[in-house]
RODO-2510 file (C-alpha; in nm, 4 decimals, decimal comma):
residues 184
     n   res          X          Y          Z
     1     x     0,0000     0,0000     0,0000
     2     x     0,0985     0,3613    -0,0390
     3     x     0,2739     0,5469     0,2386
     4     x     0,0355     0,6229     0,5249
     5     x     0,1117     0,8930     0,7768
     6     x    -0,0655     1,0493     1,0697
     7     x    -0,1531     1,4144     1,1014
     8     x     0,1060     1,6704     1,2004
     9     x     0,1449     2,0311     1,0856
    10     x     0,4514     1,9442     0,8774
    11     x     0,2774     1,6418     0,7261
    12     x    -0,0299     1,8419     0,6283
    13     x     0,1683     2,1184     0,4589
    14     x     0,3900     1,8657     0,2830
    15     x     0,0829     1,6775     0,1595
    16     x    -0,0214     1,9566    -0,0752
    17     x     0,3314     1,9917    -0,2081
    18     x     0,3485     1,6202    -0,2837
    19     x     0,0030     1,6011    -0,4468
    20     x    -0,1107     1,3752    -0,1672
    21     x    -0,4561     1,2574    -0,0797
    22     x    -0,5628     1,3288     0,2782
    23     x    -0,8188     1,0986     0,4357
    24     x    -1,0009     1,0189     0,7572
    25     x    -1,2294     0,7403     0,8732
    26     x    -1,5385     0,7838     1,0882
    27     x    -1,8551     0,6051     1,1910
    28     x    -2,2037     0,6415     1,0485
    29     x    -2,5428     0,4742     1,0709
    30     x    -2,4527     0,2551     0,7701
    31     x    -2,0996     0,1609     0,8723
    32     x    -1,7555     0,3095     0,8563
    33     x    -1,7011     0,5949     0,6139
    34     x    -1,3752     0,7105     0,4644
    35     x    -1,3542     1,0585     0,3178
    36     x    -1,0552     1,1626     0,1084
    37     x    -0,9580     1,4977    -0,0411
    38     x    -0,7261     1,6078    -0,3147
    39     x    -0,6209     1,9676    -0,3593
    40     x    -0,9440     2,0191    -0,5610
    41     x    -1,2030     1,8593    -0,3322
    42     x    -1,3475     1,5338    -0,2046
    43     x    -1,2205     1,2589    -0,4331
    44     x    -1,3551     0,9599    -0,2392
    45     x    -1,6288     0,8707     0,0036
    46     x    -1,6016     0,4999     0,0703
    47     x    -1,8375     0,2965     0,2869
    48     x    -1,7615    -0,0353     0,4534
    49     x    -1,7309    -0,2388     0,7672
    50     x    -1,3547    -0,2365     0,8249
    51     x    -1,1112     0,0563     0,8280
    52     x    -0,8253    -0,1472     0,6822
    53     x    -1,0415    -0,2534     0,3865
    54     x    -1,1378     0,1082     0,3215
    55     x    -0,7725     0,2167     0,3355
    56     x    -0,6780    -0,0609     0,0920
    57     x    -0,9584     0,0448    -0,1440
    58     x    -0,8371     0,4053    -0,1289
    59     x    -0,4804     0,2965    -0,2050
    60     x    -0,6007     0,0869    -0,4984
    61     x    -0,7974     0,3820    -0,6386
    62     x    -0,5052     0,6242    -0,6097
    63     x    -0,1902     0,4289    -0,6940
    64     x     0,1256     0,6331    -0,6698
    65     x    -0,0322     0,8987    -0,4476
    66     x     0,0846     0,9533    -0,0931
    67     x    -0,2087     0,8922     0,1416
    68     x    -0,2017     1,1040     0,4552
    69     x    -0,4396     1,0387     0,7427
    70     x    -0,5682     1,3733     0,8723
    71     x    -0,8671     1,3402     1,1033
    72     x    -0,8450     1,6983     1,2270
    73     x    -0,8703     1,8621     0,8859
    74     x    -1,1436     1,6269     0,7614
    75     x    -1,3530     1,6225     1,0788
    76     x    -1,6088     1,8594     0,9220
    77     x    -1,6412     1,6450     0,6085
    78     x    -1,6994     1,3329     0,8179
    79     x    -1,9641     1,5147     1,0235
    80     x    -2,1381     1,6417     0,7083
    81     x    -2,1479     1,2913     0,5594
    82     x    -2,2806     1,1321     0,8792
    83     x    -2,5438     1,4090     0,9046
    84     x    -2,6461     1,3509     0,5423
    85     x    -2,6925     0,9777     0,6070
    86     x    -2,9202     1,0531     0,9044
    87     x    -3,1047     1,3491     0,7483
    88     x    -3,0572     1,3341     0,3707
    89     x    -3,2809     1,6332     0,3054
    90     x    -3,0077     1,8618     0,4454
    91     x    -2,8029     1,7768     0,1363
    92     x    -2,4329     1,7135     0,1050
    93     x    -2,2609     2,0275    -0,0126
    94     x    -1,8946     1,9363    -0,0489
    95     x    -1,6614     2,0353    -0,3330
    96     x    -1,5956     1,7247    -0,5413
    97     x    -1,2970     1,6142    -0,7466
    98     x    -1,4441     1,3860    -1,0148
    99     x    -1,1411     1,3712    -1,2448
   100     x    -1,0828     0,9985    -1,1926
   101     x    -1,3057     0,8588    -1,4636
   102     x    -1,3643     0,8491    -1,8344
   103     x    -1,5516     1,1346    -1,9990
   104     x    -1,8626     0,9142    -2,0155
   105     x    -1,8358     0,8257    -1,6454
   106     x    -1,8009     1,1932    -1,5581
   107     x    -2,1142     1,2720    -1,7615
   108     x    -2,3041     0,9986    -1,5763
   109     x    -2,1791     1,1258    -1,2401
   110     x    -2,2827     1,4830    -1,3215
   111     x    -2,6283     1,3602    -1,4193
   112     x    -2,6534     1,1541    -1,0999
   113     x    -2,5980     1,4719    -0,8998
   114     x    -2,9211     1,6156    -1,0466
   115     x    -3,1408     1,3376    -0,9041
   116     x    -3,3400     1,4847    -0,6189
   117     x    -3,3280     1,3328    -0,2716
   118     x    -3,6194     1,0918    -0,2250
   119     x    -3,6447     1,0003    -0,5928
   120     x    -3,4966     0,7240    -0,8024
   121     x    -3,4264     0,6762    -1,1719
   122     x    -3,3651     0,3622    -1,3734
   123     x    -3,0388     0,2869    -1,5501
   124     x    -3,2291     0,3015    -1,8812
   125     x    -3,3881     0,6381    -1,8021
   126     x    -3,0496     0,7758    -1,7022
   127     x    -2,9009     0,6541    -2,0312
   128     x    -3,1840     0,8308    -2,2158
   129     x    -3,1162     1,1530    -2,0245
   130     x    -2,7604     1,1344    -2,1515
   131     x    -2,8836     1,0961    -2,5093
   132     x    -2,7601     0,7360    -2,5256
   133     x    -3,0716     0,5200    -2,4802
   134     x    -2,8892     0,1911    -2,5487
   135     x    -2,6177     0,2547    -2,2881
   136     x    -2,7896     0,1293    -1,9715
   137     x    -2,5067    -0,1194    -1,9056
   138     x    -2,2442     0,1516    -1,9489
   139     x    -2,4405     0,3675    -1,7027
   140     x    -2,4384     0,0788    -1,4540
   141     x    -2,0639     0,0394    -1,5029
   142     x    -2,0132     0,4122    -1,4385
   143     x    -2,2183     0,3824    -1,1195
   144     x    -2,0018     0,0906    -1,0069
   145     x    -1,6853     0,2945    -1,0744
   146     x    -1,8070     0,5844    -0,8590
   147     x    -1,5651     0,6440    -0,5698
   148     x    -1,7636     0,9317    -0,4186
   149     x    -2,0585     0,7525    -0,2568
   150     x    -2,3381     0,9862    -0,1469
   151     x    -2,1688     1,2892    -0,3060
   152     x    -2,2495     1,1254    -0,6386
   153     x    -2,5743     0,9501    -0,5392
   154     x    -2,5581     0,6302    -0,7430
   155     x    -2,7735     0,4709    -0,4737
   156     x    -3,0691     0,6483    -0,6402
   157     x    -3,0425     0,4351    -0,9562
   158     x    -3,2557     0,1202    -0,9765
   159     x    -3,3453    -0,1486    -1,2282
   160     x    -3,6280    -0,0979    -1,4765
   161     x    -3,8558    -0,3148    -1,2577
   162     x    -3,7625    -0,0821    -0,9654
   163     x    -3,5766    -0,3540    -0,7753
   164     x    -3,2388    -0,2788    -0,6242
   165     x    -2,9412    -0,3873    -0,8271
   166     x    -2,5932    -0,4489    -0,6971
   167     x    -2,4509    -0,1524    -0,5127
   168     x    -2,0768    -0,1087    -0,4675
   169     x    -2,1278    -0,0537    -0,0953
   170     x    -2,3845    -0,3339    -0,0497
   171     x    -2,7536    -0,3642    -0,1383
   172     x    -2,8557    -0,3405     0,2301
   173     x    -2,6825    -0,0020     0,2558
   174     x    -2,8549     0,1098    -0,0642
   175     x    -3,1907     0,0025     0,0790
   176     x    -3,1202     0,1867     0,4062
   177     x    -3,0253     0,5057     0,2203
   178     x    -3,3334     0,4936    -0,0022
   179     x    -3,5622     0,4100     0,2910
   180     x    -3,4273     0,7092     0,4833
   181     x    -3,4753     0,9368     0,1818
   182     x    -3,8307     0,8077     0,1263
   183     x    -3,9356     0,9336     0,4699
   184     x    -3,8672     1,2956     0,3739
***
């Protein structure tokens, strides 16, 4: 795995100079959450059950980057994400860095960000919105490649029959998120 460090003033200032990714792990109602930031914005929100698995996933997504643990700096991001999970109608207003993806994936992710809290859309309908009605599978692949859970709400995409399809972070988490949003 990439070099991991703990927070210190020198480490934090060196992180920007080295094009590092800072990250922190916290708890939420749906499990552990890892938030990571580049110099542009949040580049990952990962959800899981084990911190070491989340750190490994982050390292796999950002090979060659120095990963710097910085709980102090990212405390506000973690709080905003946990608050969003509990009360999704407050929204999640964080600057995002969505550069890690193909142009098509970025288009899908931008479109996902327009889906209102409490609503869902099918993969096929999303493909139509993008002007590519035969690209439902490519839309699903873009959703699976999304590293910014919740910030890019791929949990709001469902199958044509409205059943829940595989979700990168687990179908039970997807169901919990959608159930919470449905109560708004």
